[in-house]
N, C-alpha and C positions, 0 to 999 in steps of 0.2 A: 819897303824892301828890307829895312833893318828888322822888322817884326818877323818876316818870313825867315831871315837868317837865324834869328834867335830860336825859332821853332825847330829848324832843322839841326841846329847845334844841340838843342835839348834831346832830340831824337837820337843823335849820334852818341851823346853821353849816356843815355839810358840803355842803348843797345850794347855799348862796349864796356861800360863801367858798372856792371851789375853784380860785382863781388861774387863771381861764380864759385861754387864748391860742389863738384860733381858727386852725385850719390848713385848707388847701384840701381835703385828702383825709383820710378816716378809714382806719385800717388794718383796720377791721372790715368783713366782707362780710355785710351784713344785708339780708334780704329779708322783708317790704317795707322799703324805705328809710325810716328815721325822719324825722320832720318836721325836726328840728334836731340836728346832732351838732357839739359844740365840743370840740376836743382841749385838754388842759391838762397842766401839769407833774405829775409824780408817777407812781408805778407801784404797783399793788396786787398783792401776792403771794398767790395762792390756794395754800394748802399744807395739810398734814395737821392743822395747829393752827387752821385757820380755823373760826370758830364761826358758826352761822346762826341768826338770830333773826327772829321774825315776830309781828306784832300779831295779836290774836284774829281780826280780820275776814278775814285772808288765810292763816290756818294751813293749810287744806286745799290751797290753791294752792302754798304754800311746801313742804308735805309732798310734793307731786308732783315739784317740782323737786329736792328733797333726795334722793328715791328715785332719780331719774334720775342725779343727780350721783354717787351711790354706785355705780350701774352703770357710769358713765363712767370712774370713777377706781379702782374696787376698794376705796375707803376707806369707812369707816363714819361719815359725818357725821351729827350729831344736830341735829334741829330743836328750838330752845329757845324758851321763852316770853319775851315782851318784858317783862322785869322790870328788869334793870340791865345796861347794855352795858359791855363791857371797853373799855380805852383804845384798842385797835387790833386789827387782823386779824379783822374780822368782816363778815358780810353781813347787812344789815338790810332786811327786807321789810315795809313799813308801808302800811296802808290805813286810812282813817278809818271806813269803813262796809262791810258786806257787801252785795254786789249781788245780792239774791235775786230779787225780782219786778221785772223791768226796768220794766214799764209802771207799776207802783204807785209806783216811786220818782220818776218824772218830774214828776207834778203838785206834788210838794213842793219842786221846784227851779225858781225863777223863770226865765223867759226861754227855757226849753227847748221843743223842738218836739214837742208831744204826739202828732202824727200819725205820727211815726217809730216803727219797731219799738222802738227805744230810742235815746236821744241818744248820738251817738258821743263827745261830750266826757266822758261818764262812763267811757269806756274809756282815758282819758289817763293818762300816768305821767311821772315824771321820775326819771332814774337818774344818780348820780354815782359814778365810780370815782376814788379818790385814794389816797394812801399808807396811810391808816389803815383804810379800809373801802370797801365798795360799799353805797351807800344807795339804796333804791328807795322812792319815796313816790308814792302815788296817792290820788285821792278815794274810789275804791271798789276792792274786791279784784280786780275784773276788769282794771283797769288794771295792778295789780301782777302779775297773771298774765301779761299781755302783755309787761311788762317782763322777766319771767323767761324768756320765749321769746327776747327780744332778747339777754339775758345768755347763754343757751345757745348762740345763734348766734355770740357773740363768742369762744367757746371753739373750739379747732381741731376739724376734722371727725373726727379720731381718737377723739374722745369718743363718737361715735355707735356705735362697736362695742367700747366698753370699753377703749380703749387710750390714754386721756389720762394722761400722766405728770406728776405733781406734783413740784415746784411749777410753777405757770403764772403768768406775769406779764401783768396787764391794764394797758394804757396808760391814763393819766389821761384821763378824758372825762366830759362831761355830755351826756346824751341827753334831749331833751324831745320827747314824741311823743303823737300822738292820730290816730285814723283820720278820713278825710274822709267816707266813706259808712258808714251804720249797718248795712246789709245786705250781707254779703260771703259769697256762698254757692256751693255745689256741688250740682247736681242729679244724683243717681245713680240710674240706671234698673236696678232689681233685678228687674223683671218679665220683660223679654225674655231676660236671662240672670241666673240666681240667683247672689247673692254670699254667701259664707260669713260667719257672724257675726264670726269673728276678722278677716276682711278689712274689714268695716265698722268694727270697733274700731280697726284700723290706720289707716284713713282719718280717723277722728276725731282721732287723734293728729297726723296730718299736717296736717289743716286747722287745728288750734289752733296748731301750730308756725309756720304762716305767717299767723296772725292772721285766718283765715277763721272766721266765727261762725254759719253756717247750713248744715245738711245737709238739703236738699230731697230726700226719700226717695220715689222713684216706685215704688209697691208693687203697683199693679194695672194690667193692660192686657189686650190680646187674647191674649197668649201666656202669661199666668200670673197667678194671684192669690196673693199672698205673705203674707197675714196670717191667723193662726188666728182663727176665729170660733166662738163658743159657740152663738150663736143660729142660724147658718146653716152648719153644719159641712161641708157639701159644697163650700163655697167653697175650703177648703184641702185637703179630701180628694180632690176631683176637679179643681177649677179650678186647682190649683197644679201640675198635671202635664200634659204634652202628649206626644203620640206624634210622634216625629220622622219624617222622610221615609224613614229606614232602618228604621223600625218600633221603634226603641229608645224608651224612656220618659225624659223629661227634666223636672226641676223641683225643687221644694222650697218651704218656707214657713218663716216665723218664728213661733215660739210666742209666746204673750203674755209668757212669762218672758224669752225672747230680747229682745223689744222693750223691756220694762222695763229690762233690763240695759243695752241700747244707749242708751236715753234717759238713764238715770242716768249712764252713762259720758260721754255728750256733755255733760250739764249740769255735771259736774265740770270739764270743759274749756271751759266757757262757750260751748257750741255749742247752738243751738236746732234741734231736729229737727222739720221740717215734713213730715207725711205727705201723699202725693198719692194720692187715691182717684179714679180717672178716671170721669167721667160727663158727659153721657149716652152718649158714644161710647167707643171703645177699651175695650169691656167684654165681649168674646166669652168670655173665661175665666169670668166670673161667670155669663153666660147658658148656658154649657155645663153649669154646675152647677145652675142654676135657670132653665130655659127658659121658665117661666111668666111671667117678667118681661120677655120679649121681645114683639115685635109678632106673631110667627108662632106661638109656642109650640112650634116644632119642636125636636127634639133636634139639637144641633150639638156639634162637638168644639172643644176648646181649639186656637187657631190655632197652626200650626207654620210659618207664613210671615210675611213682613214686609209692612207696608202699612197701608191703611185699609180696614175691612170694614163691610159694610152693616148687620150686625146690631147694634142699639143698644137701650138701654132703651126700653120702651114707656111713654112719659110721659103717655099718655092714661089709664092704669090707676092707680087709687088704691093698688092693692096694691104697685105699684112704689115709691111713695113710702114706704109702710110698711116695705118691705124696706130701702130706702136709709137711712131715718132710723134704723132699728135698727142697721145696719152703722156708720153715722156715730156713733151713741151709743157703740158699743164702741170705735171709733177715738178719740173724744174722751177716753174714760177712760184709754186707753193713752198718749196724748200730752198732757201737761199744758200745753204751750205755747199761745199765744193764736190760732194759725192752723191752718186745714185747707185744703189745696190740693185743688180738685175737678176739675182738668184743664179740660175743656170744649172742647178743640181738635178739629179735623178730624171733625166729626160729619156723616156722610152722612144724607140725609133720605129715602132711597128707601122704607124700611120705614114711616115715618110717613105717606108719601103713599098707601101701599097698605093702611094699617090702618084699619078701620072705627071702632075704639075711639078712635084718635087723631083721626080726622076729626070724630067726634061731640064730643070734648073741645074741639077748635078752634072748632067751631060754637058750643058752649056759652059759650066764653070770648070769642067774636067776634074770633077771631084769623084773619088773612088769609093768613099765610105761615109757613113753618117757622122763619125767623129769629125771629119773634115767639114761636113755640112754644118754642124753646129759651130765649128770654128769660124766658118764664113759668116754665120749669123751674128755671133758674139762680137767679132771684129767690126762688122758693119754697125752694130748698135753702139759700140764703144766710140767709133769715129763720129757718129751722129752726136753723142753726148759731148764730144770734144767741141763741136760747133756751138754748144750751149755753155761752154766753159765749165763743164762738169767732168769728173773723173769716174770711171767705172770701178765698182767693187763687185765681185762675184764669188760664189762658192768654188772650191778647188777644181771642180769639173771644167771650168771655163779656161783653165790654164793652157795656153798654146804660145808658140813663138811669134805669132803675128799680132798679139795684143799691143795697144799703145804702151809706151814705156811707163806711163803714169797709172796704169791699171793696178788694182790691189786684189790679191787673192786671199780669201778667207778659208782657212784650212779646217775642215770638220772631220774628214775621214782619217783621223790620226794626225801625226805631225809631219808626215812626208810631203803633203801638198804645200805646206808653208816652206819646208826645207828646199824643195825643188824650185819654188817660186823665187826665193831670195838668191838661190844659186844662179838663176836665169836673169837676175837683175831687177825683179819686181819686189814691191813691198808686200808684206803679209800680215794678216791678223790671225791669231791662233784661237780656234774653238774646237779642239778635238773632243769627240764624244766621251772619251775616257775621263775627262776632268771638267768639262764645261757644259754638259747637257743636264740642266737642272730639272728638266721634266722627268729624267730617270729617277728611279727610287733610290733610297739610301743604300740598298743592297748593292747597287752598281757604283755609286759615287757619293761618299759622305763628306762631311766638312773637312775632316783631316786630310783626305785625298786632295781636295781642292786646295787646301792650305799649302801642300807640298808640290803643287803644280809648277812646272818650269816652262814658261812660254818659249824659251829658246831651244830649238832642236839641237840635238847632238851632231857634231861633225861639220859645223859651218865655220867660216872664217870670221874674224872680227869685223870686217867690212860688211859681210852678209848679215851678221848679227844685228847691225844697226838698221837693217831693213825690216826687222820684226817690230812692227809698230806697237804691238801690245796684244790684247786678247779681249774676247767677249764671252760672258756666260750666256747661254741660250735658254729661253723659256718658251719651248714649243707647247702648244695648248690643245693637242688632240684629246688628251685625257685630263686637262686642267683648265676648267672654266675659271672665270675671274675669282670666285670665292676660294679657290685652292692656290692661287699664285703666291700669296704671302708665305704659305707654309712650304712651298717648293723652293722659293728663292732664299728665304731666311731660315737659318743663319749662313747658308753656304756662300751667299754673295758677300758677306763680311770677310770671309777668307779670300775670296777673289779680289776684293778691293785692296787687301793687304799685299797679296802677291803682286799686283800691278803697280801699286804706289811704292811700297817699301822694298820689295824684291831683295830681302835680306839674305846674306850668305850664311847667317846663323839662325835660321828660323827655329823657333821653339814652340811647338804646339801647346805645351802645358801653359806657357806664358800667355799665348793667344787665348787659350780656353778661359783663363781668369778674366781677361778683358771682355771676351765674348759674353760670358754669363752676365756681366754687368750691363752689357748692351741689350741683351734679351729683356732685362728688366726695363730698360729705357724704351725699347720697342713696344713692350706691353703697355706702357704709358702713352705711346703714340698710336695705340689701337691697331698694331700690326699683328696679325695672327700667325706668328712664326711657328715653324715646325721643329722637329727634333734635329739635333746636330748630327746624329748617327743612329744606326740601329740601336735600340735600347739595351740589347744584351747580346752576348756572344755565346754560341752553343758549341760546346766541345764534345767530341765523341771519342771514346777510347774502347777498343775491343779487348775483351777478356779472353782467357784461355778457353772458355766455354764458347757456346754458339750465341752468346749475348754480348752486349756492349753497354758501357756506361755513358750517360749524358750528364754533363755539368753545365749549368747556366751561370754565367758571370755577367756583371753589369759592365756595359760599355760607357754608361753615363753614371757617374757616382751618385748623383742626386736623384736618380729615377727609382721607381719602385715597380714591381711586376708580380703578377700571379699567373698560374699555369693550370692547364688541364691536359690530361693524357687519355686519348680514346683510340679504339681500334681503327685501322684504315677504313675509309669509305663510310664512316658514321657521320651523318650530316647534322644531327641534332646537337644542341649545346648541352654541356654538362657542367657540373660545379667546378669553380676555379678555387685554387688553394695557394697559400704562401709557399715559396720555395724553401725546402728544408734539407737540402743535400743532394747527392748524386742519385740519379734514377738508373735503375738497371732494366734494360729492355731485351727481351728474348723473343718477342713476336712483332710483326709489322704493326706500326701504330702511328698516330698523328699527335704531335705536340702543338698545343695552342697557347699563346702567351698574350696577356693584356698588360700594357705598360703605361705609366704616366710620368710626366716630367714637367715641373714648374706649373702644376695645375692643368696640364694638357694631357689628353689621352692620345696615345699613338694612333693615327687615323687609319692605318692600313692593318689588315690582319697579319699577325706574325704566326706563321704556320711552318712547321718542319715535319716532313713525313719520313719515317725511318723504316728500314727493313734489314735486320741482321742476317743477311743471307750468307751462304757458304763462301762466296767469292769476296766478301767484304775484306778490304785491306790486303788482298793478294798482290801479286806482281802483275803489272800491266804494261803492254807495249802498244804504242799508237803508230800506225803507218803514216798518218797525216798529222801535221801540227795543227791543233785547234786554233780558232780565231783568238787573237789576244783580247778581244772584247767579250768573248764567251768561252772561258776556259773551264767553267764549273768550279773554279777554285784551285785546281791543280791537274797534273796529268792523270792522277789517280781518281779524278772526279767520278768516273763511270763505275767505280767499285768502292765508293766511300760510305755506302749504306744510307745515303741521303737522297731522297727522291725529289724531283722537281715539282714545283707547284704550277698553277695555271698562269703564272707570270714568267715568260721566258727570260726576263732580266733578273730573276731572283738570285742569281749567282750559283745555281745548282746545275744549270744546263750547259752542256759542252757542244760546240757547233763548228762546222766547217762549211765553206761556200764553194760550190761548183765542182765538188769531188765526192767520190764514194767514201764511206767511213769504214776503216778496217781496224780491228782491235784484237789483240791476243792476250788472254788471261791465263796466268800460271797459278794454279791452286796450291803449289808447293809439293803436294803429294797427291796420289790418286785418291779421289773421294767419290762416294756414291751419290749420284744426283739423279733427279727425275724431271727437272724443269729448268728452262732458261727463258727469260723474258726481258724485253727492253721497252722503254717508253719513248715516244716520239712526239715532238710538238708540231702542230700544224696551224699556220696562220698565213694564208695565201697573200693577203694584202701586204704583209711584210716580207714576201718572197720566201717564206719558210714553208716547206712542203714535207709531209711524211715521206719516208722512202718508198720507192715503187715496190721493193721487195727486200727481204732480209734473209740471209743464209747463216745457219749455225753449223759449226764443225767441231768435232772433238778428237783428241789424240792423247796418247800416253807417252810419246817420245818426242813430240814437237817436230817430227819429220813426216810421218804418215798421218794425214787427217782424213777422217771419215765425215762425209756430209751427213749431218743429222736431219736437217729439214730445210726447205725453202718456203718462206711465208710471203704471200702477196698482200699488198695493202688492202685493208678492209674499209678504209675511209676514202671517199671520192676526192680526187685532187681538187675538185671545184667546191669542196665543202667550205662554207663561209664561216667567218668568225674564228675564234681561237679554241683549239681543242687538243686533247692528248690521245694518241692512239697507242695501244699496247700490242706488241708482237710477241705472243707467248708460244713456246714449244713445250709440250707435255709428252713424256715418253716413259717406257719401262726403265726401271732403275739400272744404272750402269756405272762402273768405276772409270773416272777419267781424271787426268791431271790438267790438260790444256783445253781451253775453249777459244775458238775463233769466231768472230762475228764479222760479216761483211754486209753493210747496208748500202743499197744502191740509190744514189741521188737521182732525182727526177731529171737532172740535166738542166738545160736552160728553161726559164719560165715558159710555159706552153703558149701556143699561138693565140688562144683566147684571153690570155692574161694581159693586164695593162702594161706589165714590164716584159712583154714577150721578147725572148732573145737574151735576157739578162740571166746570169748564173744564179741558181736557187740555193737555198740553205738547207742543211740537215741539222736538227737539234735533238740530241739524245741526253737522257739524264742518268741512267743506271743499267748495268747488266746484272740482272738479279738471278742468282743460281740457288736452287733449293733441292 
């Protein structure tokens, strides 16, 4: 007993008597940044004689660190029981209690928030490095685990590939740390593209290294069912494989043993795995295996395209619920955590409208619309999960007043879903497309935008704010097979980890950048194929007094390099690239192509900007409809900025509205002689983006009386597959005009043949070109 007392007395002395002398900057490059770092006198020498001790509660966590340290140094450090400490040269990893069942611990601790996944203060730790020792102390072993991740990051990046040379000196420091948000997650879509088991395990290591604690595992969708099922084996035998457009077969699934291994591996790293089983939509793969649970009963194939598809579960059939409850029972047995994610997003209702069984069920339930019908389904599934001691998580479409009080809403369509959820008394996880969709290109969301993301919606009370559990970055994989995931997630996920752990009131991106660059070097040693933090360069356009404008290219990343090529529009062949040597003057339509490199990596996507110095460039423009905040084209003047959109509708050049016609008025300033007007329109039916059914152009000299110039009907069939750009040109005899009005007519609701029939469609325009 006296030995133990001496040990804990030494711990207290080292923690509180470390001769602190705060300094403005720490030499340690830690992500996420700790709550408090205070430098002190003294240096600790890690060498071959250093001994490592751990209390019983955190022996497994200390063992993982010791195993890694042996790999990093080539030395054979031994983990020793906490019996009696030497006088110096040791690392002590101490926690009072083991943090096993997170939610069971909470009620025993006064003042904690029971509604949270688990209280983030239980993840706190304090670490002191001084002459004699490194001491880690935490209330629970999970805090000690996170302290060890910090300690690992305090070592040089050479440690990550086994090249750490001992001895190594730690500067004296005291770190006090705890996370702000309790839910810090990654959603990984393994349905669209299958990820190998070892790849999942690698990401569990990476998540824990950056103190992320949730893997939201998207396991079923239209393009693949990824879980072995004993009761319904055709799910993994048929639903896990799709025939690609080149007739090859693609797919794979995780056996129950795979899943148990992954869940155990995650648990050892304090990561909660939350499975997502999509319902009642995004389920074509399941219906391809068991068509009897659809509304039509027709045989269909696992989808090999992306989008939203009309075949959904027939929720008028009791047999469907028997099927889903059996599947969920298997899932609940595989995943011991308290949560099951049921999706619930993007559910087209065409089949329910056409289904006699569904119509009969709606009449029986006295349900008037399909929104209430899905509400009936969601509530019923939530109540079933409650019998399994599980809580439901779903995308913001599931939100309704009849959900169990413990249901959690994941907000993806902006911040409003989460805001409404917490105002109604539900907990929420924030994943708005604007900041959290890492499948989007850097033109949509770069690392700096992620770094300044605030998961707390504006306009909520302090009580409601506590219901925001945290956030998840999402890695959808329609266009990102396994080999591209690293470059999509990194380094943006580093910024997300800092947002969710540190949540600083004084965030400084320049400071984060310096730490991030060092971590990219570390990740390179870990064989992580990280991508660019932002678009390599910024392209600025300035109009001159003539009919031309100047282009200046400046670096967004100081350490990157680039070359460029300038070619006439519509030239497909490659031309010679050259070094940038000053402003370009452009007087004719052209295409700018840029190649960039950063830290020995080439920018993987083509950087293309298409320009047209037309007469209306930088004129005055009025928009009748406010564009979507996700697709503004950069500003209200996007349609006359001289920049043409590319074949990527997320490139930042396209302006869009949903469910409405688009009406625009351009004022040229004075009457000018013109002979053509044209607009470009994006078409991608699977994403609900349709070219306009027709476009009208009007001209005027007084902004009162407008003459209709021409009406152009669409030249592209609305059923056209894939992504394409349709031009709507009007060519006419020269005339002097000052005002130009364009009205583009939306297709209205997605047509009856479309998988999202009845949903409002989108219009995407990139430029009103006047010559």
